[in-house]
N, C-alpha and C positions, 0 to 999 in steps of 0.2 A: 504494500500499500504506500509506504513511504517513497519507495523508488518511483511509483507512478506520479505521485504528487510532485516530486523533484523534476521528473521529465517534463510534465505539463508546465510547471513554473519556468523551467529553462526555455521551453519553446515560446512561451508568451513573452518573456523578458527579451529574447533574441528578436522577436518580431517587432516589439515596441521601440527598443533601442537601435535596431539595425546594425548591431555590432557583430552579428554572426550570420553566417549563411548555412542554413540547415536544409538538406535535401533528403526528405523521407519519403519513400515510395509507398503508397498505400494500396497499390495494385498487386494482386497475387498473381504471379506468373502462372500460366496454364501449365498443367502437368501432363505428361504422356498418357496415353490410354493404358489401363490396367484391365486384366482379364478377371471375370467373375464367373464361377461355376454355379449354374442355377439348379441344375439337377443331373443325376447320372454319375456313374463311377467307371464307365468303360474307358478304353484307350482312345478311341477316336473322338473328335470334337465336332459338334454341329454349331456353327456361329450364327446367332441371331443379330441382325443389323436393322436398326429402325429407320423407317422413312415416314416421318410424322410431321404434322403441321404444314404450314406453307412452304413449298419447296423453292429455294432461292440461293443466290450466290452471296448474299450479304449476311453478316453475322446478325443473330437475332437479339437485339437490345443488349444492354449492360447496365448494371448497378453502379453506385457510387464507388464500391470498393472491389468491383468485378471487372472482368475482361469481356463479358457477354458470352453468349452461347455461339459456338462456330456455326457457320451456315450449313445447311443439309449437304451440300456438295462437299465441303471440307470434311465433315464428319464421316460420310460415306467413304470418301477416298482414304482417309487416315485408316479406317477400319479394314479396308480391303488390303492396304499395304502391310498392316500388321499380320493379317490373316495369311498373306502370301508368304510370309517368312516362317510360318508354323506348319511343319509337315503333317501334324496331327489334325489339322482342320480338314474334315472330310466332306463337309457340306455346308451350304449357305442358305439360311432362311431369312427372306425379306419380310419384316413384320410392318405392314403398311397401314397407316391411318392418316390419310392426307387428301385434301380437296384438290391437290395440284400446286402449280406455282408458275414460274417463268418457263417459257419455252426452252431457253438456254440451259438453265439449271437441270430441268427434267431430262433433256437430252444428254448432258454430260454424265449424269449419274447412270442413266441407261447404258451409255457407252462403257463406262468404267466397270459396270457389273458384267457386261458381255465379254470384255476383254479378260477380266479376272477368271471368268468361267472357262475361257479358251486356255489360258495359260495354265491354270490348276487342273483342268479336266475333272471338275467335280460337279455334283448336282446342285442346282439352285432352284428353290421353291419360294413362291411368293404367297404370303397369307394376308389377305385383306381383312382387317379387323372390322371397325365400324364403318370406314369410309376409305375407298381407293378410287377416286374419281379423276378424270382428266389427266394431269401430269402424274398423279398417283398411280393410275392405271397404265400410263405410258411406261413408267419404270417397270411395273409388274411384267411387261411383255418381254423383258430381258430374261425371265425365268423359264425353267423347263416346264414348270407347271404352276398354274394359278389356282389357288384355293381361297374361298371367301366364307367368312362366318355366316351363319344362316340370316343374320339380321344386318348384313353389310350392304352398303350402296356402292355401286361402281358405274363405270361407263363414262358419260360426258365427254365424248370424243369430239373435240373441237378446239377452236382457237378464238380468243377474244382480245380486244384492245379497247380499253375504256379511257376516255379523256372527258374533260369538262369545257364548256364554252361560257365564259363569264363576261362576255362582251356586253350583253344587255344590262347586267348588274352594274358594271363599271360606268355605263352611260347614265344610269339613274342617279348615281352619286357624284357625277360630274368628273369622272376620272377617264382620261384618254391615254391609251397605250400606244407607243410609237416604237417600231422595230426597224432598224436600218440593217439591210441584209444584202448579201453578195448575189443571191439568186432568187428567182420568183418563188421556189418552193422551199427555201432554206428554213422557213418557220412552219413547215408542214405540221398540221395538227396542233398549232398554237391554241391555247385556251382563250386567247384574246380576240379571236376572230373565227368566223365560220368557215369550215373547210369547203373548198370548191368541189363540184362533182368530179372533176378530173383528179384532184388530190385523193378523194375518197376511193376512186377506181385504183389508184397506185397502191394504197394501203391494202385494199381488198385483194390485190394480186399477191402481196406478201403473205397475207393471212391464208390465202388459198394454197400457197406453196407449203406453209407449215402444216396445213391440215393434210396435204397430200403426203408429207413425211409421216404424220401420225398414222395414217392409214397403211403406209408401207411397213412400218414398224410392227403393226398388229399382224399383217399378212406373213411377215417373216418369222413370227414367234413360233417356238418349236411345236406347241399343241394346237396351232390354228387349223381349223377345218372349215373356214368360211371362204367363199369366193369373193372376188373384189366387189361384185354387184351387190351380193348379200350384205357385205360389210358397210358399203356406201349407204345402204338403206337404214343402217343403224347409227351412222356417224353424223347425226344431225344435232348433237349436244345433249340428248336426253340422258337421264340417269336410269339405272336398272337395279332391281332388287337382286339379291344373290340367285334366287330361283329363276327369274327371268334372264339373268346373265348367263346361267348354264344352259337354258333352253336356246338362247340366241347364239351360243358358241363363243361368247366373249371370255368366259372363264371355264376351267375344266371340271371342277366339282365343288360341293359344299363341305365344309368341315371346320373344326375348331382347331386351334393352334396345336393342341395335343395330338390331334390326328395327323397334322403335318409333320410333327416331330417323329411320331411313330412310323409314318411312311418312309421318312428319310433314314431313320435308324435301320429299317429293313433294307433299304436300298444300299447303305453303305456297309452292311454286314456286321453291325455292332448293335445288338439289342439293348444295351445299356450305355450307348455313347453319351458322352458328357455334353449337355446343352450349355454353351457359354455365350457371354456378351462382353463387349468392351465399354468401359466407363471411365470417367474422370474420377480419381479418388476423392471420396467425400460424398458422391452421389449414391442414391439408394437403388439397389438391385436385389430385390428379395425373391422374385418369382419370374416365371416366363412372361407374365403380363405387366411387370414393372415397366414404366415408361410407355405403355400402350394405352394411353387415355382414350375413352370411348368418344369424347368430343374434344374439338380444338379449344385451346385456352383463349382468354381474351386477347392475349398478345398475339395469338395466331390469327384471330379474327381481324383485329385492327391492322396487323402486318399484311394479311392478304388484301384488305381494302386498300392499303397504301401502295402495294405492288400493283394492284389492278388499275389504279387510278394514276399511275405515274408514267404513262406512255409506253409500257413494256407489253410485248406480245406474251400472252399467257395461255398455258394449258391449265385452265383453272375452272372449277365448278363453283359459281358464286350465286346462290340463290337470292 
């Protein structure tokens, strides 16, 4: 107690008198990922990797004394790099609970998972928990098999770009915006003016290309049994219940995470394979359902709104 009082008094005196320079870092440096065994005592390991919340390339917030949560892209890549160095990792389970996110982030994660599977030549299963829509489903297509909980919602195959037009509002309060630009379309989709029909056609062309890529990734997935024509009839942005997704051919079967683990244990030939996950020291991992929230947090909801309204192309379900 006396030491604490002394330190506080010293810092206050130093700031008041200006006679000393004290550089104290209040930020805790992020620690490397650590492995946590959730269940099982076998030799082989089944790694669970979370795809949760809004998928993006940016870190998810930060507190006064924290560094923030790494982006989904960063977390997944770090986990895959760690798993690649562990020869006992025999299978990968993607635990998905996400409405999707940016086109780029979703595509990077899918690519990383696909390349990891090729290099390690091991099975990859995707388990959709409560929600695996748009970019969440896009990532799932990298797996050998897609399984969804009975109450899951999936689908929402499509692309969106959301912007605001505040030109009328500014006019009402007497504010005029002026942009000096090098080209006619340099301020394309500016919120301060209405887009021209030609500009809307340009943006629609980009959206159509990203939609085409989404469709191709589904057609390429290992368990796909849909023709292009059948898939295009489903790719209008709608969401599906797990039962309807099975009937439509978007997922392979319905089951719980326990069923996915059991199936993978059988496939890797170890009936008691250890189920592991990676975490930052200090975070809680008590069971296979830890960190698999049924609903997105408020941070995810507002993060998704911010991303969707910031002029980014999104593989995102946003009701």
